[in-house]
C-alpha positions, -999 to 999 in steps of 0.1 A, spaced: -375 874 -272 -389 888 -305 -402 866 -331 -374 877 -356 -348 868 -331 -364 835 -325 -365 827 -362 -330 837 -367 -318 814 -337 -339 784 -349 -328 790 -384 -291 790 -374 -296 759 -351 -312 740 -378 -285 749 -402 -258 739 -378 -274 705 -372 -282 697 -409 -246 708 -418 -230 686 -391 -252 656 -399 -246 660 -437 -209 669 -434 -201 639 -412 -221 613 -433 -218 625 -469 -185 645 -467 -168 620 -444 -177 589 -465 -167 607 -497 -135 620 -482 -125 586 -472 -135 570 -504 -118 598 -524 -86 595 -504 -86 557 -512 -90 565 -549 -60 590 -548 -39 563 -532 -47 537 -558 -41 562 -586 -7 569 -573 6 540 -551 42 553 -554 31 580 -528 26 553 -502 40 560 -466 45 598 -474 29 622 -449 2 647 -460 0 683 -449 -26 671 -423 -1 646 -408 -19 614 -424 3 587 -439 -7 579 -475 -20 544 -479 -27 538 -443 -66 529 -438 -70 535 -400 -98 539 -379 -84 570 -364 -80 584 -399 -115 577 -408 -129 593 -378 -107 623 -384 -121 626 -420 -156 623 -405 -149 650 -380 -134 672 -406 -165 666 -428 -188 676 -398 -169 707 -392 -170 716 -428 -206 708 -429 -213 730 -399 -199 760 -419 -220 750 -449 -251 748 -427 -244 781 -409 -235 800 -439 -266 790 -458 -288 798 -429 -270 831 -425 -271 842 -461 -303 827 -474 -322 859 -471 -298 874 -498 -304 845 -522 -333 843 -547 -365 830 -534 -368 799 -556 -351 769 -540 -336 758 -573 -318 790 -577 -308 792 -539 -293 758 -541 -275 764 -574 -259 796 -561 -251 783 -528 -235 750 -540 -214 771 -566 -204 797 -541 -195 772 -512 -179 748 -535 -155 775 -549 -147 789 -515 -141 755 -497 -122 743 -527 -99 773 -524 -95 768 -486 -88 732 -488 -63 737 -517 -44 764 -501 -42 747 -466 -29 714 -482 -9 729 -510 22 708 -506 1 676 -511 -3 685 -547 35 678 -552 28 641 -543 -7 635 -554 -23 635 -590 -34 672 -592 -63 669 -616 -77 638 -599 -73 655 -565 -91 685 -577 -120 669 -592 -124 646 -563 -122 675 -538 -147 695 -557 -171 666 -562 -169 659 -524 -177 696 -514 -204 700 -539 -221 667 -531 -219 677 -493 -234 711 -501 -264 700 -523 -287 685 -496 -280 715 -472 -304 741 -485 -332 715 -492 -330 701 -458 -328 736 -440 -357 748 -460 -377 718 -450 -369 720 -414 -369 758 -410 -385 774 -440 -376 809 -450 -399 839 -445 -412 856 -476 -393 885 -489 -359 871 -496 -336 883 -523 -343 917 -540 -317 940 -559 -294 945 -529 -292 907 -523 -285 902 -561 -257 926 -560 -242 912 -528 -244 876 -541 -230 887 -575 -200 904 -561 -195 876 -537 -195 848 -563 -170 869 -586 -147 871 -555 -151 834 -546 -145 825 -585 -111 844 -584 -101 827 -551 -110 793 -565 -91 797 -598 -59 812 -582 -60 783 -557 -64 758 -587 -35 775 -603 -13 773 -571 -20 736 -570 -7 731 -606 23 752 -598 35 727 -571 29 695 -591 58 674 -594 71 668 -628 60 632 -643 96 620 -643 99 623 -604 
């Protein structure tokens, strides 16, 4: 096995492990806390079923475990995506982290909103979007730092081609996130309902 292949496999394995751990602990915990805050903000939605089949207001062990598992799977995607794309990002960690968190937060926000769109008809839209964005960003923040500590990148990252790919990617993600947010507000229930 070549040195380059070993480096890539190790990088992906570290990314996956870091992502799962951070996603389960940070994402799962924040997801549970934020769901409780949404219920407190809109208690009249109690006993309604969400798009994922959860009953609003029920605080169950199985629901908490499901949120932790969802966080771990989302974290797995975060870790793998960072490990796979970090060679395109700028060499300085502060820029890598900033661009990674912005990109993944926008993309995952769009995915979460679009896959749970009907929930925005029963939950406070702005609060839901703010809490979802915060949970994703706070879960993504430690991923680049931990991956770089455990499996440092090789010199020579970034470059003009990387900058172009990252710039175009971030523009596409921004459009995806903005249209997802607009879709969430489009299904919002009127205040008199």
